[in-house]
N, C-alpha and C positions, 0 to 999 in steps of 0.2 A: 445506592445511590441516589440524595440530592440534590438534581442536579436541570429539574423543574419538565420531563419525561417521565412521563406517566409510563406506567410497564405495558396496561393496555392500550395504550398511542396505537392505533393501525398507523396514523401515516409517519413510522422513525427516516423514516427520509425525508420528508419534511420539516422539520421540526432540524433535524440537526443543516439541511440543506442552508438553514434559517442562520444557525448559526452561525457558519463556517462563513457569509456574508457579511453579518455583523464585525467576527472577527479579521477577518482579510478587508475590508472595509469595500467589499466590493460580489456585482453578482457570479455566479460558480461560472457562465459562459467569460467573463472578462478573466476569472483565477485559473480557465483551463489555461485558458491564450498565452497567456502572460507563463502559466509552467511551463509549458510548451515552448515557448519563444527562450525560454532562461531556465531550464529547470535546475541547476545547481547556483540561485541567484538566493533564491531564502527556505533548504531546504524541508522548514514547517510545512511551507505552502505545499511544496512536490507532495509532500508526503501524505498530506490529510486530502489533496484533491488524486489521490492515486487508493485511497481506504473509501472516499465516497462513489468512486467508479466503483468499483469491488463490492461496494453496498450495495447501488441505483441495480447493478446486474446481482447481487442476492434478492431485491426486493423483486425482479423480476421472473425470477424463476419458479420464487414461491407462487404469488400475482397464480404463473398457469399452474401450479402444482392444487393452490384453490381451486380452481376454477376445474380444470381434473377431475378431482374431487368429488366435485359436487353435482358435477355430472354426473358421474357413476354413482352418484349416491340418492338423485335422483332417480333410477333404474331399478334401483335393487328394493327386494319386497324387502320386507320387516330384518333379516336377517343378512350381517355385512361380507362377502363374499372376500375368497382372498385377495382377490386385483385392491380391493377397491382398499381394506389395512393397508396392502400394501403402497395404499394413495393418501391413506394416512400416515404411514408412516416417512412417505417421501415428505407429506407437508412441514413433518413435526422438525424433517431434518433442516431446510429450508428455512424455515423460523430459528432456529439454533445459526445454520449458517451468517444468518440476515442477525440480528439481535450479539452474534459476536463480532461482526465486522461495526455494526453500530458500536463496541462494545472500545473496538481500536479506533475508529471516529472522534469520541467522545475523552476518549482519552489523549487523543491528541488533542482535543481544544483546549482541554485544563492546563493554564503553566504553575500550576499545581499540585499535580497529578501525582501519585504516588511515583518512585523511580527516577523522577525527569531532575530530582535539583542533589543526588546524593553520588556516592563514587560508580557504583553501576552505572548512572546518565554517561556521568564522563566519559565512563570508558567504552559505551554502546555511543557516545556524538565517537570518540578516534574512529569507530567501523568505519563509517559517512565513510561514502565512495569521493576519495581525492578528485581535485575541478584539474589536475597534472597527474603527472606523470613520480615519482617521489626519488626513485633519480633519472641520470642522464638519458638518451636510449640513444643517443645519436653520433659517434667520435667523433672526437673534439678536432677538432682544424687543425693540420700542422701547416707551415710555411713548410716553403716549394723544398726539395734535397732531404726533408730528409725523413729516420726512418719508422716507420713503427715498431711496441714495444711487441710483435708474433713477430717478426724480423726477425727483427737483433736479437729474440730468444732462438729461436728455428738456424743463426748465426752460430753461436753462442753456443749448440748444443753440435753444429757438428764441427767444432774446431777441438771435441773429447776426444 
């Protein structure tokens, strides 16, 4: 994707944070507070804040994995042992997780991204959580003295 982010960029989180702030015209802390106060007001902002949080978490996991690997490599002789190789695999998995979450954030920020303006996007939009119940969840108010339908049903059944 040609979106201004280099594949070798060490600060993926920083670049995407800047893009989010520019898109919503506010800092991340303000955006998080706005989403926390009214999560259904702007579903796009809510999604971006959620995935940005997951991205930050993945970056933190990656940094810890890299630190552990570097510490293990400093103590290694010329051959890398199995535990150190396991650390290398952990770094690779952390990079994959971080990059996948970064891709989701980039997709969320791109209004012209594939899948956002077609039939599938319309179907997906219908799956978003509703702001209220789809059907009435409480019994309707009845005038005093009227019988509820269940009472009428039981009466009719008893008369048989």
